[in-house]
Backbone bond lengths (Angstrom), bond angles and torsions (degrees), N, CA, C in turn:
res aa  C-N    CA-C-N  psi(-1)  N-CA   C-N-CA  omega(-1)  CA-C   N-CA-C  phi
1 X - - - 1.456 - - 1.517 108.83 -
2 X 1.302 114.34 138.01 1.456 118.95 -176.18 1.529 111.76 -76.51
3 X 1.331 114.47 143.03 1.453 120.45 179.18 1.514 110.10 -142.93
4 X 1.329 114.22 143.12 1.453 122.33 169.10 1.519 106.05 -130.17
5 X 1.314 116.76 121.41 1.455 120.56 -177.47 1.523 109.50 -124.29
6 X 1.324 115.10 113.06 1.456 120.48 179.12 1.522 111.14 -87.71
7 X 1.314 115.56 152.16 1.460 121.89 175.52 1.520 108.88 -154.02
8 X 1.324 115.35 169.76 1.456 120.23 175.15 1.510 115.42 102.23
9 X 1.312 117.31 -5.20 1.457 119.07 178.49 1.519 111.21 -72.04
10 X 1.322 115.17 173.50 1.460 119.79 179.19 1.508 111.42 162.38
11 X 1.324 114.31 -167.00 1.460 121.91 179.15 1.526 108.92 -99.07
12 X 1.306 116.49 129.33 1.466 121.31 -179.39 1.524 108.54 -140.15
13 X 1.309 116.07 149.45 1.461 120.46 178.52 1.522 110.50 -78.59
14 X 1.323 116.76 154.16 1.476 119.10 175.21 1.526 110.80 -53.41
15 X 1.320 114.86 137.53 1.461 120.74 -176.96 1.512 113.72 90.42
16 X 1.303 116.43 -9.87 1.458 120.77 -178.16 1.518 113.06 -82.47
17 X 1.325 115.30 -175.55 1.462 122.23 -176.36 1.523 110.21 -131.18
18 X 1.308 114.54 152.50 1.460 122.66 171.20 1.514 108.28 -143.94
19 X 1.318 115.23 152.64 1.461 120.77 174.31 1.518 107.84 -123.11
20 X 1.310 115.54 115.89 1.453 121.07 177.63 1.529 109.69 -92.47
21 X 1.312 115.52 147.92 1.454 120.90 176.45 1.524 109.76 -129.27
22 X 1.317 114.75 152.23 1.462 121.42 176.22 1.523 106.99 -134.32
23 X 1.317 116.03 118.16 1.462 121.71 178.21 1.522 108.50 -96.08
24 X 1.314 116.06 126.38 1.457 121.70 -176.85 1.515 111.16 -109.37
25 X 1.313 116.21 146.81 1.457 121.45 175.76 1.520 109.05 -155.80
26 X 1.322 114.61 159.08 1.462 119.82 173.71 1.513 115.44 85.84
27 X 1.324 117.46 2.26 1.460 119.86 175.93 1.527 107.56 -152.07
28 X 1.315 115.34 168.13 1.459 120.46 -175.14 1.525 109.51 -80.92
29 X 1.320 114.84 84.42 1.456 122.89 -172.69 1.515 112.82 -50.63
30 X 1.333 117.87 -43.25 1.462 120.82 -172.36 1.526 113.46 -75.83
31 X 1.327 116.57 3.87 1.461 119.93 179.35 1.523 113.92 -98.92
32 X 1.327 116.67 -6.89 1.452 118.76 -167.95 1.521 114.24 -126.02
33 X 1.321 113.72 142.18 1.459 120.38 165.59 1.522 108.74 -59.37
34 X 1.325 115.47 139.67 1.463 121.28 178.36 1.522 109.16 -122.23
35 X 1.316 115.51 149.52 1.456 120.16 179.67 1.523 110.94 -135.78
36 X 1.307 115.10 158.93 1.463 123.46 166.47 1.519 107.53 -111.92
37 X 1.310 115.35 134.27 1.451 123.21 173.14 1.518 108.34 -121.65
38 X 1.315 114.73 166.49 1.460 118.57 172.60 1.527 109.24 -145.89
39 X 1.311 114.40 156.66 1.466 120.30 177.53 1.514 109.07 -140.17
40 X 1.310 114.63 117.19 1.455 121.31 176.92 1.528 109.29 -89.58
41 X 1.324 117.59 157.43 1.466 120.33 179.63 1.519 112.06 -55.65
42 X 1.319 115.77 127.91 1.450 120.95 177.41 1.510 115.32 77.17
43 X 1.313 116.52 6.20 1.471 120.68 -178.35 1.518 110.54 -121.90
44 X 1.323 115.01 162.14 1.453 120.25 177.07 1.527 110.50 -75.74
45 X 1.319 114.58 154.79 1.447 120.00 175.37 1.529 109.04 -66.86
46 X 1.332 116.36 137.06 1.461 120.25 -178.02 1.514 110.38 -132.78
47 X 1.331 115.03 148.78 1.452 119.28 179.62 1.522 109.99 -77.07
48 X 1.310 114.56 141.37 1.458 121.55 179.60 1.520 110.91 -105.75
49 X 1.335 115.97 -48.14 1.462 119.86 -176.01 1.516 109.64 -159.23
50 X 1.319 114.54 159.34 1.462 122.40 -177.72 1.518 108.47 -140.06
51 X 1.326 115.86 146.90 1.464 119.79 177.33 1.520 108.92 -140.55
52 X 1.320 116.30 142.49 1.456 120.90 -178.28 1.529 111.20 -69.76
53 X 1.311 115.58 170.03 1.462 120.78 -178.40 1.529 111.75 -61.76
54 X 1.302 116.51 -33.86 1.465 120.81 -178.20 1.526 112.76 -83.68
55 X 1.321 116.86 -13.32 1.461 120.67 -178.44 1.512 114.03 101.77
56 X 1.301 117.08 -2.30 1.444 119.73 178.10 1.516 111.45 -95.36
57 X 1.334 114.96 -178.35 1.456 121.79 173.61 1.514 114.70 54.43
58 X 1.324 118.84 47.69 1.463 118.31 176.02 1.524 110.87 -64.50
59 X 1.295 115.14 144.65 1.453 121.77 177.80 1.520 108.55 -130.22
60 X 1.312 115.32 144.09 1.455 120.22 -174.61 1.522 111.06 -130.91
61 X 1.315 114.70 142.51 1.450 119.48 167.97 1.524 108.30 -68.04
62 X 1.312 116.17 156.98 1.464 119.59 -179.65 1.526 111.60 -54.75
63 X 1.321 116.90 -33.82 1.468 120.71 -178.07 1.528 112.25 -63.97
64 X 1.327 116.30 -19.66 1.457 120.32 -173.84 1.533 113.40 -108.97
65 X 1.297 117.34 -16.26 1.465 120.35 -174.29 1.519 111.52 -59.99
66 X 1.321 114.87 129.85 1.449 120.65 177.56 1.515 114.74 84.57
67 X 1.334 116.95 -10.26 1.462 120.17 -177.99 1.523 112.88 -121.17
68 X 1.322 117.29 -34.28 1.459 121.98 -174.86 1.519 109.79 -110.99
69 X 1.338 115.61 149.48 1.459 121.85 175.68 1.522 108.88 -132.99
70 X 1.323 115.92 125.73 1.461 121.19 177.10 1.524 108.31 -98.10
71 X 1.320 115.70 135.57 1.451 122.14 -178.84 1.517 109.00 -138.43
72 X 1.318 116.16 158.08 1.449 119.57 172.70 1.521 109.80 -141.81
73 X 1.316 115.01 150.36 1.460 122.70 175.13 1.527 105.91 -123.24
74 X 1.310 116.04 99.96 1.465 118.87 -175.45 1.520 112.18 -68.63
75 X 1.315 117.04 -29.39 1.465 119.42 178.41 1.524 110.75 -66.30
76 X 1.302 116.93 -36.87 1.464 121.41 -179.81 1.522 113.22 -97.62
77 X 1.330 116.05 -1.01 1.458 121.26 179.57 1.520 111.92 54.98
78 X 1.302 114.74 48.06 1.459 119.17 179.07 1.527 110.96 -128.31
79 X 1.301 114.27 146.17 1.452 123.50 175.19 1.522 106.93 -117.54
80 X 1.326 116.63 140.08 1.461 120.15 -178.28 1.524 110.37 -129.19
81 X 1.309 114.20 157.72 1.463 120.56 172.49 1.521 107.18 -138.44
82 X 1.312 116.20 109.01 1.459 121.90 175.76 1.525 107.62 -88.07
83 X 1.312 115.79 121.24 1.463 120.84 -176.48 1.522 108.75 -118.13
84 X 1.315 116.26 120.05 1.460 122.79 178.47 1.527 110.48 -116.75
85 X 1.298 115.40 165.24 1.472 121.55 177.62 1.522 111.11 49.71
86 X 1.302 115.46 48.72 1.463 120.23 -175.75 1.523 111.72 -66.86
87 X 1.320 114.41 146.52 1.459 122.99 -178.42 1.529 109.04 -120.92
88 X 1.308 117.92 157.61 1.468 119.20 176.82 1.528 112.79 -55.38
89 X 1.311 117.49 -32.82 1.464 120.00 179.63 1.524 113.68 -72.53
90 X 1.321 117.03 -5.32 1.468 120.66 172.97 1.530 111.50 -82.82
91 X 1.311 116.80 -5.51 1.463 120.35 177.99 1.520 110.20 -61.08
92 X 1.332 115.96 123.11 1.464 121.50 -175.42 1.523 108.52 -177.25
93 X 1.314 114.47 170.29 1.465 120.50 166.16 1.519 106.78 -90.89
94 X 1.312 115.72 129.35 1.463 121.84 -177.77 1.528 109.25 -105.35
95 X 1.327 114.57 134.26 1.458 121.85 -176.25 1.517 110.99 -124.72
96 X 1.326 117.02 143.01 1.450 118.48 165.59 1.516 108.25 -96.15
97 X 1.305 115.49 152.76 1.465 121.07 -167.50 1.511 109.90 -150.71
98 X 1.326 116.08 138.16 1.454 122.57 173.44 1.522 106.49 -106.76
99 X 1.312 118.05 102.42 1.470 119.91 -172.22 1.524 114.51 -58.31
100 X 1.321 116.58 -45.99 1.467 118.75 -174.24 1.527 111.05 -65.43
101 X 1.326 117.11 -35.73 1.457 121.31 -177.46 1.529 112.24 -95.62
102 X 1.315 115.99 -9.28 1.459 122.54 -176.25 1.522 112.31 55.05
103 X 1.326 116.18 43.71 1.455 121.33 173.82 1.521 108.43 -92.91
104 X 1.332 115.46 139.76 1.461 121.59 176.34 1.527 109.38 -128.72
105 X 1.307 115.83 145.34 1.445 119.84 169.46 1.516 109.93 -82.60
106 X 1.341 115.30 -178.31 1.463 119.54 -178.26 1.522 112.30 -84.79
107 X 1.331 115.89 -12.55 1.455 121.00 177.05 1.514 113.03 92.89
108 X 1.322 114.82 156.55 1.458 121.75 174.78 1.522 108.31 -134.54
109 X 1.322 115.75 134.34 1.457 121.04 -174.72 1.519 111.09 -81.49
110 X 1.313 115.76 129.90 1.460 123.13 172.37 1.516 108.02 -116.88
111 X 1.321 116.14 124.24 1.460 121.30 178.36 1.515 108.59 -123.88
112 X 1.309 115.54 122.79 1.462 121.68 179.48 1.516 107.88 -110.65
113 X 1.315 115.58 110.08 1.456 120.04 -174.60 1.514 109.95 -159.16
114 X 1.319 115.31 148.33 1.461 119.83 174.95 1.524 110.46 -94.16
């Protein structure tokens, strides 16, 4: 059975950093494009970043450019999101997602507040 399990969220002060991880199982991880999405309270879910199956060609939403880095380790079947220079508006639940298979993790809460 397929699983995506996110971790690494928490409370961080503005300007701080967090590294989110997503552990994948139950499907051929290295065959699929992976994405990070987020959903803030009262807002629609939005894409944050995307990475190809091989780990190249990362793409970022404007909200993430210059601050976030998406990475993957196909040997360990993990997806990561390094987030720097965090802002209060980055507060959201962050999800990893396999677009082609429409798999979602349960999400991890990120709160940016002083």
